[in-house]
C-alpha positions in Angstrom: 112.2 108.9 95.5 114.7 109.9 92.9 117.5 112.5 92.7 119.4 113.5 89.5 119.5 110.7 87.0 123.3 110.6 86.5 123.3 107.7 84.2 121.0 109.2 81.5 123.6 108.7 78.8 123.7 105.0 79.6 119.9 104.8 79.6 119.7 106.6 76.3 122.3 104.2 74.9 120.5 101.2 76.2 117.2 102.3 74.6 118.8 103.1 71.3 120.4 99.6 71.3 117.0 98.1 72.0 115.4 100.0 69.2 118.1 99.2 66.7 118.5 95.6 67.8 122.2 95.9 68.7 124.0 94.5 71.7 123.8 96.1 75.0 127.1 97.4 76.5 128.7 95.0 79.0 128.2 97.4 81.9 124.4 97.1 81.4 124.0 93.5 80.3 122.7 90.9 82.6 124.5 87.6 83.2 121.6 85.3 82.5 119.0 83.6 84.8 119.6 83.6 88.5 117.8 81.5 91.0 118.6 82.5 94.5 117.6 85.1 97.1 114.9 86.7 95.0 113.1 83.4 94.5 113.5 82.6 98.2 111.9 86.0 99.1 109.0 85.4 96.8 108.5 81.9 98.3 108.6 83.3 101.9 106.1 86.1 100.9 103.8 83.3 99.8 104.4 81.2 103.0 103.8 84.3 105.1 100.5 84.9 103.3 99.4 81.3 103.9 100.5 81.4 107.6 98.6 84.7 108.1 95.5 83.2 106.5 95.6 80.1 108.7 96.2 82.3 111.8 93.2 84.5 110.9 91.1 81.5 110.3 92.0 80.1 113.7 91.4 83.4 115.4 87.9 83.6 113.9 87.2 80.0 115.0 88.5 80.9 118.5 86.3 84.0 118.6 83.3 81.8 117.6 84.1 79.3 120.3 84.3 82.1 122.9 80.9 83.5 121.7 79.3 80.1 121.9 80.8 79.5 125.4 79.4 82.9 126.6 76.0 82.0 125.2 76.1 78.6 127.0 77.1 80.4 130.2 74.0 82.6 129.8 71.8 79.6 129.3 73.2 77.9 132.4 72.6 81.0 134.5 68.9 81.2 133.4 68.5 77.5 134.0 70.0 77.7 137.5 67.7 80.6 138.3 64.7 78.4 137.2 66.0 75.6 139.3 66.3 77.9 142.3 62.7 78.9 141.8 61.6 75.3 141.4 63.4 74.3 144.6 61.8 77.1 146.5 58.3 76.0 145.2 59.0 72.3 146.2 60.2 73.5 149.6 57.0 75.5 150.1 54.9 72.4 149.3 56.9 70.2 151.7 56.6 72.8 154.5 52.9 73.1 153.9 52.5 69.3 154.1 54.6 69.2 157.3 52.5 71.9 158.9 49.2 70.2 158.0 50.4 66.8 159.2 50.4 65.1 155.8 47.6 62.7 154.7 46.1 62.2 158.2 45.5 65.9 158.5 43.7 65.8 155.2 41.4 63.0 156.6 40.7 65.0 159.7 40.0 68.1 157.6 37.5 66.1 155.6 35.6 65.0 158.7 35.3 68.5 160.1 35.1 70.5 156.9 32.0 72.6 156.2 32.5 71.9 152.4 34.5 68.6 151.9 34.1 68.8 148.1 35.9 72.1 148.0 38.6 70.9 150.3 39.2 67.8 148.0 39.3 70.0 145.0 42.0 72.1 146.6 44.0 69.1 147.6 43.8 67.7 144.0 45.1 71.0 142.7 48.0 70.8 145.2 48.9 67.2 144.2 48.8 68.2 140.5 51.0 71.2 141.2 53.5 69.0 143.1 53.5 66.4 140.3 54.1 69.2 137.7 56.9 70.6 139.8 58.6 67.2 140.1 58.4 66.7 136.4 59.8 70.2 135.7 62.6 69.5 138.2 63.5 66.3 136.4 63.6 68.1 133.0 65.6 70.9 134.4 68.2 68.5 135.9 68.5 66.8 132.5 68.9 70.1 130.7 71.6 71.2 133.3 73.5 68.0 132.6 73.3 68.5 128.9 74.5 72.1 129.2 77.3 71.1 131.5 78.6 68.5 128.9 78.3 71.0 126.1 80.1 73.7 128.1 82.9 71.2 128.9 83.2 70.4 125.2 83.3 74.0 124.3 85.9 74.7 127.0 88.1 71.9 125.7 87.7 73.0 122.1 88.6 76.6 123.1 91.8 75.4 124.9 92.8 73.4 121.8 92.2 76.4 119.6 94.3 78.6 121.8 97.2 76.1 121.7 96.9 75.9 117.9 96.8 79.7 117.7 100.0 79.9 119.8 101.7 77.4 117.4 100.5 79.3 114.4 101.8 82.5 115.9 105.2 80.9 116.4 105.3 79.6 112.8 104.2 83.0 111.5 106.9 84.8 113.5 109.5 82.3 112.2 108.5 82.9 108.6 108.5 86.7 109.2 112.0 86.5 110.7 113.3 84.5 107.8 111.6 86.8 105.3 113.1 89.9 106.9 116.6 88.3 106.8 116.2 87.2 103.2 114.8 90.7 102.2 117.9 92.4 103.4 120.2 89.8 101.9 118.4 90.5 98.6 118.8 94.2 99.0 122.5 93.7 99.8 122.9 91.7 96.5 121.1 94.5 94.7 123.3 97.2 96.2 126.4 95.3 95.1 125.0 95.1 91.6 124.3 98.9 91.5 127.8 99.6 92.9 129.3 97.5 90.1 127.0 99.1 87.5 126.2 95.6 86.3 122.9 93.8 86.6 123.2 90.5 88.5 120.9 88.7 86.0 117.3 87.8 85.6 115.7 86.2 88.6 113.2 83.4 87.7 110.6 83.3 90.4 108.9 80.1 89.1 105.5 81.7 89.0 104.6 83.6 85.8 101.8 85.7 87.3 99.5 87.8 85.0 96.3 89.7 85.3 92.9 87.8 84.8 91.8 87.3 81.3 90.3 90.4 79.8 92.2 92.8 82.1 94.3 95.2 80.1 95.8 97.4 82.8 96.6 96.9 86.5 98.4 98.7 89.3 102.2 98.1 89.4 101.9 96.4 92.9 98.9 94.7 94.4 99.1 95.9 98.1 100.7 99.2 98.9 100.4 102.6 100.5 100.8 105.7 98.3 103.7 108.0 99.3 105.3 110.8 97.3 103.1 111.8 94.3 103.8 113.2 90.9 105.2 116.7 90.7 105.5 117.1 94.4 108.5 119.0 95.9 111.0 117.5 98.3 114.6 117.9 99.5 115.5 114.6 98.1 115.0 115.5 94.4 117.0 118.0 92.3 113.7 119.0 90.6 110.1 118.1 91.3 109.1 114.4 91.7 108.7 112.7 88.4 106.5 109.8 89.3 104.3 108.1 91.9 105.9 106.2 94.8 104.2 103.0 96.2 105.4 102.1 99.7 106.0 98.4 99.8 108.4 95.9 101.4 111.6 94.7 99.9 111.0 91.8 97.5 107.4 92.7 96.8 106.5 91.5 93.3 106.3 94.4 90.8 104.0 94.0 87.8 103.9 95.4 84.4 100.9 97.7 84.3 100.1 96.6 80.8 101.2 94.5 77.9 104.4 95.6 76.1 108.1 95.1 75.5 111.0 95.7 77.8 113.2 98.3 76.2 115.6 98.9 79.0 117.0 97.2 82.1 119.7 99.2 84.0 121.4 98.8 87.3 123.1 102.0 88.2 122.5 105.7 88.9 119.9 107.5 90.9 117.1 105.1 90.0 119.1 102.0 91.1 117.8 98.9 89.3 115.1 100.0 86.9 113.0 98.6 84.1 111.4 100.6 81.2 108.5 98.9 79.3 107.1 100.2 76.0 103.3 99.9 75.6 101.1 100.1 72.5 99.9 103.6 71.9 103.3 105.3 72.4 103.5 105.3 76.3 106.3 103.9 78.4 106.2 102.8 82.0 109.3 102.9 84.4 109.8 100.8 87.6 112.7 102.0 89.7 114.6 101.3 92.9 114.1 97.5 92.4 116.0 94.7 94.2 115.8 92.3 91.2 114.5 92.0 87.7 112.6 89.0 86.4 112.7 90.0 82.8 115.4 91.0 80.3 115.7 93.6 77.6 113.6 92.7 74.6 111.2 90.4 76.5 107.5 90.7 75.7 105.4 91.1 78.9 101.7 90.7 79.7 99.5 92.9 81.9 100.1 91.9 85.5 103.2 89.9 84.8 105.9 90.0 87.4 108.8 91.9 86.1 110.8 92.5 89.2 110.9 92.8 93.0 110.8 96.1 94.9 113.8 97.3 96.9 115.6 100.5 97.8 118.5 100.8 95.4 119.8 104.0 94.1 118.9 107.3 95.7 116.1 105.9 97.8 115.2 106.8 101.4 113.5 103.4 102.1 111.8 100.4 100.4 109.3 101.5 97.8 108.6 101.4 94.1 109.1 104.5 92.0 106.7 104.3 89.1 106.5 106.6 86.1 104.5 106.9 82.9 106.4 108.6 80.1 105.8 109.9 76.6 109.4 108.7 75.7 111.8 106.2 77.3 113.7 109.1 78.9 113.5 110.9 82.2 111.8 114.3 81.9 108.9 113.2 79.7 106.7 111.9 82.5 102.9 112.4 83.0 101.0 112.0 86.2 100.6 108.2 86.5 97.4 108.1 88.6 95.0 109.9 86.2 96.7 108.0 83.4 95.8 104.7 85.1 92.3 105.9 86.0 91.7 106.6 82.3 92.4 103.0 81.7 90.0 101.7 84.3 92.6 101.2 87.1 91.7 102.7 90.5 94.6 103.7 92.7 94.0 104.8 96.2 
């Protein structure tokens, strides 16, 4: 969010110098490549993303293990119910044999039976049933043993996953703590640069990111939440808001929305550390409240190339990127950035 742009004369001078190819005044010149906190923040962002991905992968695996264990528990419950039924059936056969006196009772029944053949047929059916029950009982016991082993393995795997998740959570927390500390260290360096009115120098992040081949235009940051919009009113601005704010953390890589040439890098005034890029077709894009710059005046940039890191320098109420699209390099010639990006195939939401 931006207040009065008090350093407009310096910005105009810087732009004129860029267009004429003359030297930039010392108060706006950068001191050359710097490798330090900005690069460390970028590395920690990458480490945090990797740790989060591993944590989420482990969480999904643990959820799958819990689902599998619940399924096994259900299978065991069904199997135990079947075993109970089988045991009851076997008990019934045994009690019937006990009441009839076993094989002797069968012989006596044959001697006194009115229909011995029917009696024998009934006894054969009973023996067959008992044999089938014994076989079923054996199979059920084998199944129960297998399920018990499987359940034990699942329980062990689940415990191992939980331990691993705890370790990953600790690692993730450690990276987050380091990242937060480095972010505010980066912001402190940026604030000192702005106070001195002199850029600290280009930060080389070691990774020259750019958009995929064939992509002409991109959003200025990859992951964000939209905050103050173009032409909105607010107590923090002398006039209406001149751009679109993207709420992001300190140190988030800021990308050039399209190919072009850096016409201005300045480090003082209401916009704090800011970059202005000239694009083919006569438009300019501005990136303000930065913590670092990764390009210098006169550099050619590609669509999606990292040109800086977000911060909260200048008249800013919190970490965010203030992004403008202008008809000239100067404040006051802005157009609404969101429709402008949509016209170029970039969806911002």
